[in-house]
N, C-alpha and C positions, 0 to 999 in steps of 0.2 A: 719127363712126361710132357705131353702137349698141354696147351692152355685149358682145353675143355676138361680133360681128365683132372688137372690140378684144381680147377674150379669146383668140380664135384667133390674131390677129396677135402677141399677147404670147407665146403658146406657140411660134409660129414663130421669134420673135426669140431666145428662150432656146435653142432647138435650133441656130439659126444661129451664135450667139455662143459657146455653151459645149458644144454637141454632146449636150445632155441632152434626150431625147425625153420631155417631160412628159405627152404623151398617154397614156403607159403608167401614170401614176399615177391613182388613183381621183379623179374630178373634184371631189368634195366635199373631199377631203383637200387637193388642189392649191389650191382656192379659199380654204380656211382659212389655208393657209400664205401665200398672196399677200396676204390681208387683214391679216396680222400686219405685213408691210412697209408696206402702204398706210396703215395706221393710224399707224405710227411716223413716216411722212413727211407725214401729214395730206393724203393724196391721196384723192379721192372716187370715182374710177372707174378702170377698166382702161386707158382711153386716156391719162389723165394719168400713170399709172404707166409705161406704154410710152414716153411722151415723156421721163419722168425717166430711164429706162434708156438711152435714146438720147443723152441729154445727159451723164449721169454713168455711164460704162461700168463703173466700179468697183462699182456697185450690183449687178452680176451676181454678184460674189463673195459679197456679203452675202445675196442671195436664195438662192444655192446652199446656203449654210450653213443657211438656214431650211427648205429643201426636203429636206435630208438630216438624219435624226434622229440626234443626238449625245448623247442621254441614256444614260449608261452608268456603270458602276462595276465594281470588281474583284469577281469571283465573283458577278455578278448572277444572281439566282435560285440561291442556294447549293446547293439540293438537286440541281440539274442537275449541278453540279460534283462533288458527293459521289458521284453515280452514275457520272460520267465517271471519277473517280479510282479508285473502289473496284471497279467492275464492268465498265467498258469498257476502260480502259487496260491492265490486266494481260493480258488476252487478246491485244490488238493488239500490245503490246510483246513478248510471247512469240512471236507469229507473225512479227513483223517483225525479230526479233533485236535489238531496241533501237533500230532505225532507223525514224524516222517522218517523213512529210511531212503537214503540216497546213495548211489554208486557213481563215483567219478572214475571211469575206467581209462587208464593211460594218463594218470594224474600228473606225470612229470614232477616238477619241483614244487608243486602245491598251490600254485596260483589259482587254478580252477576250483578245487574243492573249497578253498577259503573264500573265493568269490561267491560260490553257491551258499555257503554259510552266512555270509553278510547279507545276501539277497533274502534269505529266509528270515533273518532277524528283522530286516527292514519291512518286509511284507507283513510279518506277524505283528509288528509294532503298529503299523497302519490299521490292522484289523482289530487292534485292542487285545491281542493274545499275549499274555504275559508269560515269559519263560517258555517258549515253544520247545517241545521235546522232539529232538531230531538227532540223527546220527548219520554221518557221511563216511562211507567206506571208500577210501582213496587208494587205488591200486596201480602199480607199475612194475615192470620187470627190471628196472635199472636201480641198483642199490645206491649209487651215488646220488641220483635224483631224489630217491626216497629219504636219504639222510638229510639232504638240504631242505626238503619239504618239512621234515620233522622238526628241524631247527626253527623254522618259522621266521627267518630273517631275510629281508628282500631289499635289493638296490632300488633306488628311487625311480629309475626308468621303467620298472615293471609295474609301477603304480600310476602310469600316465592317465589311465582311464578311471581313476578313483578320485572323486570330488574331495576337496579339502575337508569339508565337514566329516566325511566318512573316514578320511585319514586320521583325523583327530579322535574319532570315536572308536575305531577298531585297530589302531596301531599306536605304538610309541616309537620315538626316534632316538637312537643311541649315538647320534653324531655321524654315523656312517650308513646304517641300515634301518629300515622300518621293521619293527618287531610286531607280529600279530598278537593281539591280546589273548590272554588265557581263556577268556570267555568263548572266543571263536576256536582257538586251538584245541580245546578239549572236546569239541564236537566232531573232530575229524580223526579217524583212525586210519593210519597209513599201513598198508600191507603189500608185501611182494606177491604178485600174482601174474600169471601169463594169460593173456586174452585168448590164447589158443586152447585153453582148458576151461571147462565149466566152473562157475563160481558158486552162486546160490540160486535156489529155485523159489519162485513165487514169493519174493522177499522185499523187493524194492518198489517204492512209489515213483521214483524218478531215477533214470540212468542218463548220465552224460558220457558220450564217447565221441569226441569231436576232433577231426583232423588226425585220425589215427588209421582207420581202416582203408583210407584211400591208397595206402602203400601196400595193401594186401592183395593177393590174387583173388579172383572172383570166388573161387572155391572156399578160401579162408573167410572172406567177407560173409558168405552165406552161413558158414559154421558159427562165426562170432555173433552175427545178428540173431541166429537161433538161440544162442546162449542168453542174449539180452532179452529176447522174447520170453524165454523160460524164467529169467530172473525177475521180471516185472510182475507185480500184482495186477489183478483185473483193473483196467482203465489206467494203468501206469503210463508214464510219459517218458519218451525217449528223445534225446537231442543228438543229432548228427552234426558233423562239420558242414559249413556252408558250401564247400566244394564237393561234398559227398552226395551220393544218390542211393536211395533205397532200391534194392534189387527187385526187379519186376515180379519174380516168383515168390516174394515175401510180402507183397503189398496187401494180401488178404489177412496178414497178421498185424500189420501196423497201419492204422488209419492216419493219413496226413492231416494235421490240424493247423499247420502253418508252413506252406511250401517254401516261402522266402527264407525263413529261419531254420528250416529242416527240423521241424518238431512233429513227433508222431505219438499216437496213442495206441496202446495194445488193444487189439480187438478180441472178442470172445469167439471168433469164427476160425481162428488159426488152426485149431485142432491138432496141435503138435504135442508129441510126447515130451515131458519135462526131463531135464537132466537131474542127476542126483546132486544133493547139496554137499 
């Protein structure tokens, strides 16, 4: 078969075996990611890689890891978290009475949701709120990343943006890895979920989805952003990646409150039908 036909069959196989519709990814991005695996296996075309997948089913897990971006660290883009902790959280904590529901969508190996938890603890402490009640739903499609996140053990380089006092306060060191404290770990619930499907409706005060949808087609971006809109409570806050842009036809649903850090607030004028929980 020719390369185009093999490419289409390859996409169909990924969807059939793992339920991931890779048609929603930008084609150039998808081809680059496939090329990484094909080079590693010394395979020269899509047909040979499709045959490899059919022979070695476990390759799907490796491919899925390559298709989902797991480059992350604690407090990635520190200025975003400074804004979150100093100017966003105090208002939301006051409004919510110290009770928060947060979604870290595309959480990878856990650095982002744990960073969010630390920021909430620090902001609440500054406000004199003892024992803030919050829960972070951290979702990803990658089983291996979720397993690592659940373990809560991190190499030192991922903590480059964590000040020493916070390291001592929120981590222990076992001689090799930094281990997140139980106080923080119990606040984060790790779940397997696909961003291409609806999650929860009118549930979250805050949603983080950063450096994920940039790899999606415009059609999928629109679909996923609608899910985020539906998932937020009134006046809920949404964080995008710093290289991502809110789609023009959704700007009546998300009011920009910090363009530099890509922070948006759900408006009451969106008028969209909610998704089922």
